[in-house]
C-alpha positions as CSV (number, residue, x, y, z in Angstrom):
1,X,0.9,2.9,-12.0
2,X,-1.8,0.3,-11.8
3,X,-4.2,0.2,-9.0
4,X,-4.8,-3.0,-7.3
5,X,-8.3,-4.0,-6.8
6,X,-9.1,-5.1,-3.2
7,X,-11.9,-7.2,-2.1
8,X,-14.3,-5.9,0.6
9,X,-12.6,-5.3,4.0
10,X,-14.0,-7.6,6.7
11,X,-14.2,-6.3,10.3
12,X,-10.9,-8.1,11.1
13,X,-9.0,-6.2,8.6
14,X,-7.4,-9.0,6.5
15,X,-8.0,-8.9,2.9
16,X,-7.6,-10.9,-0.4
17,X,-6.4,-9.3,-3.3
18,X,-8.6,-9.9,-6.7
19,X,-9.3,-8.3,-10.0
20,X,-12.6,-7.1,-10.8
21,X,-14.0,-8.7,-14.1
22,X,-16.7,-7.9,-16.3
23,X,-19.2,-5.2,-16.7
24,X,-20.2,-2.8,-14.0
25,X,-23.6,-1.5,-13.5
26,X,-24.1,2.3,-13.6
27,X,-24.6,3.7,-10.4
28,X,-25.1,7.4,-10.7
29,X,-28.8,8.0,-10.8
30,X,-29.9,9.4,-14.0
31,X,-32.5,12.2,-14.9
32,X,-36.0,11.5,-13.5
33,X,-34.6,8.9,-10.7
34,X,-36.9,8.4,-8.1
35,X,-36.9,6.9,-4.5
36,X,-36.2,9.0,-1.3
37,X,-33.4,6.7,0.2
38,X,-30.2,8.0,-0.1
39,X,-27.6,5.9,-1.5
40,X,-25.3,4.5,1.2
41,X,-21.6,4.9,1.3
42,X,-20.2,2.3,-1.0
43,X,-17.6,0.1,1.2
44,X,-16.4,-2.0,-1.7
45,X,-14.3,1.0,-3.0
46,X,-11.8,0.6,-0.1
47,X,-8.2,0.1,-1.7
48,X,-4.6,-0.8,-0.3
49,X,-2.5,1.5,-2.7
50,X,1.2,1.0,-3.3
51,X,2.8,4.2,-4.0
52,X,6.6,4.4,-5.2
53,X,9.2,3.6,-2.8
54,X,7.2,1.2,-0.9
55,X,4.8,3.8,0.5
56,X,1.7,2.1,1.5
57,X,-1.5,4.1,1.5
58,X,-5.2,3.1,2.4
59,X,-8.1,5.0,0.6
60,X,-11.9,4.9,1.2
61,X,-14.8,6.6,0.5
62,X,-15.2,9.8,2.8
63,X,-18.0,9.8,5.6
64,X,-19.5,12.5,7.4
65,X,-17.8,11.4,10.6
66,X,-14.5,12.4,9.0
67,X,-15.2,16.2,9.5
68,X,-12.6,16.4,12.4
69,X,-10.0,14.6,10.2
70,X,-10.6,17.1,7.2
71,X,-10.5,20.0,9.7
72,X,-7.2,19.0,10.9
73,X,-5.9,18.1,7.5
74,X,-6.9,21.6,6.1
75,X,-5.5,23.4,9.1
76,X,-2.1,21.9,8.3
77,X,-2.3,22.7,4.6
78,X,-0.2,25.8,3.4
79,X,-2.0,29.0,2.2
80,X,-0.6,28.6,-1.3
81,X,-2.0,24.7,-1.6
82,X,-5.5,26.2,-0.1
83,X,-5.6,28.9,-2.9
84,X,-4.7,26.4,-5.5
85,X,-7.3,24.1,-4.5
86,X,-10.2,26.5,-3.8
87,X,-9.0,29.4,-6.0
88,X,-8.9,31.9,-3.0
89,X,-7.6,32.2,0.4
90,X,-9.8,30.4,3.2
91,X,-9.5,31.9,6.4
92,X,-12.3,29.8,8.4
93,X,-12.7,26.1,7.9
94,X,-16.3,26.2,9.6
95,X,-18.4,23.2,10.1
96,X,-20.7,24.5,7.0
97,X,-17.5,24.6,4.8
98,X,-16.3,21.2,5.7
99,X,-19.7,19.4,5.9
100,X,-19.9,20.3,1.9
101,X,-16.7,18.2,1.5
102,X,-17.9,15.2,3.8
103,X,-21.4,14.9,3.7
104,X,-22.0,13.7,0.0
105,X,-25.0,12.5,-1.8
106,X,-23.3,9.1,-3.2
107,X,-25.7,8.9,-6.1
108,X,-24.1,12.0,-7.4
109,X,-20.6,12.3,-5.9
110,X,-17.8,10.5,-4.4
111,X,-14.6,11.5,-2.6
112,X,-11.6,9.2,-1.3
113,X,-9.7,10.0,1.6
114,X,-6.3,8.6,1.7
115,X,-4.3,7.7,4.8
116,X,-0.6,6.7,5.6
117,X,-0.9,3.0,6.6
118,X,1.9,3.3,9.0
119,X,0.9,6.6,10.7
120,X,-2.8,6.5,9.9
121,X,-2.7,10.4,9.1
122,X,-4.8,11.7,6.4
123,X,-2.7,12.4,3.4
124,X,-4.9,13.4,0.6
125,X,-8.4,13.5,-0.7
126,X,-9.9,13.5,-4.3
127,X,-13.5,13.9,-5.2
128,X,-15.7,13.9,-8.1
129,X,-19.3,15.6,-8.7
130,X,-21.6,14.4,-11.4
131,X,-23.3,17.1,-13.6
132,X,-27.1,17.2,-13.7
133,X,-27.3,14.8,-16.9
134,X,-24.7,12.2,-15.6
135,X,-22.3,12.4,-18.3
136,X,-19.5,14.3,-16.9
137,X,-17.9,14.7,-13.6
138,X,-16.0,17.7,-12.3
139,X,-12.8,16.5,-10.0
140,X,-10.7,18.2,-7.5
141,X,-7.9,17.0,-5.5
142,X,-5.9,18.1,-2.5
143,X,-2.5,16.5,-1.0
144,X,-0.8,17.2,2.2
145,X,1.6,20.2,1.5
146,X,4.7,18.0,2.8
147,X,3.9,15.0,0.7
148,X,4.0,16.1,-2.9
149,X,6.0,14.7,-5.7
150,X,5.9,11.2,-4.1
151,X,3.5,9.7,-6.7
152,X,0.2,10.1,-4.3
153,X,-1.6,12.6,-6.4
154,X,-1.0,10.5,-9.7
155,X,-2.4,7.2,-8.0
156,X,-5.4,9.2,-6.4
157,X,-6.2,10.5,-9.9
158,X,-6.1,7.1,-11.3
159,X,-8.6,5.8,-8.6
160,X,-11.1,8.6,-9.3
161,X,-10.7,8.0,-13.2
162,X,-11.6,4.1,-12.4
163,X,-14.5,5.2,-10.2
164,X,-15.9,7.6,-12.9
165,X,-15.7,5.0,-15.6
166,X,-17.4,2.6,-13.4
167,X,-20.3,5.0,-12.8
168,X,-20.7,5.2,-16.6
169,X,-19.5,8.9,-17.1
170,X,-18.2,9.9,-20.2
171,X,-15.7,12.6,-19.3
172,X,-14.1,14.1,-16.3
173,X,-13.2,17.7,-16.0
174,X,-11.6,20.3,-13.9
175,X,-10.5,23.8,-13.6
176,X,-6.8,24.2,-12.7
177,X,-5.0,27.8,-12.2
178,X,-2.4,28.3,-14.8
179,X,0.1,28.8,-12.4
180,X,-0.5,25.1,-11.0
181,X,2.1,23.8,-13.3
182,X,2.3,20.4,-11.2
183,X,-1.2,19.7,-11.6
184,X,-1.3,20.8,-15.3
185,X,1.7,18.3,-16.1
186,X,-0.1,15.5,-14.3
187,X,-3.1,16.2,-16.3
188,X,-1.3,16.0,-19.6
189,X,0.4,12.8,-18.7
190,X,-2.9,11.3,-17.8
191,X,-4.5,12.1,-21.2
192,X,-6.5,15.3,-20.4
193,X,-6.7,18.0,-23.0
194,X,-6.0,21.3,-21.8
195,X,-7.5,24.7,-22.8
196,X,-7.4,28.3,-21.6
197,X,-10.9,29.4,-20.0
198,X,-12.0,31.8,-22.3
199,X,-13.8,33.7,-19.5
200,X,-10.7,33.6,-17.4
201,X,-7.3,33.5,-18.6
202,X,-5.8,32.6,-15.3
203,X,-7.7,29.4,-15.5
204,X,-7.1,26.2,-17.5
205,X,-10.1,23.8,-18.3
206,X,-8.9,20.1,-18.3
207,X,-11.0,17.4,-19.9
208,X,-10.6,13.6,-20.0
209,X,-12.5,11.5,-22.4
210,X,-13.3,8.4,-20.9
211,X,-14.9,6.9,-23.8
212,X,-11.4,7.0,-25.4
213,X,-9.0,5.7,-22.6
C-alpha cells in the first residue's frame, strides 16, 4: 500500500497533496556531531493515510505533550499486547515510563502517533531509534488492541521505513517474540529477513536491508 506524501499542514488544516522528489538530506547526526541545540520535532512528517475500506488515519511525529494520550492508549491495551510489545507485563505506566516514549531526541529517534480522523482517538504508534553509528535503526510498533488486521500496522511500518530511508539508515532491525505470528508474517511480507536469536530462542531477530529495497 503506497503512502501519500502530504505537504506541511498549515494552521487552517487544509492541505495539498504532492509527491516528494529528489534526494533527501541525511538528518540523523553522525558520530562527532556538535551543537547543544536539540533537533526540533519535524512537522513536515505529518501524513494523511488511507487505510483499506476507506479508513482515514492521520499520523504525525510524537510530542512530549502527548503523554496523557499515550497513558490512556496504553491503559486500554490488552495485557497480551503489552507483553508482546515490551516482552514483559507492565503494571505501572508511570510518568518516567511514558516520558521515554514521548520525549525523544529527534536527531536519533522518531515515533509516529496515528489518530482515527473521524474520532480523533489514538490508534497506533510506531518508533525507530538509531544506533550509535547511525547506520541501523531499531523499530517497535503497537496498535490499539481492537483495531488489528485492518491494515494499520502495515501502513505504519511503511511510514517508518520511508522515514528511515530519508535519514540515510542502511538497515531496520527489531526483535519479535516467536509467538507473535502476525508481526512475523508482516515482516516477511515487507522483505525483512528473520533469524532465531542465538541467545534466546523465544525471540526472532528481524532485519530489513534498506540499501536493497
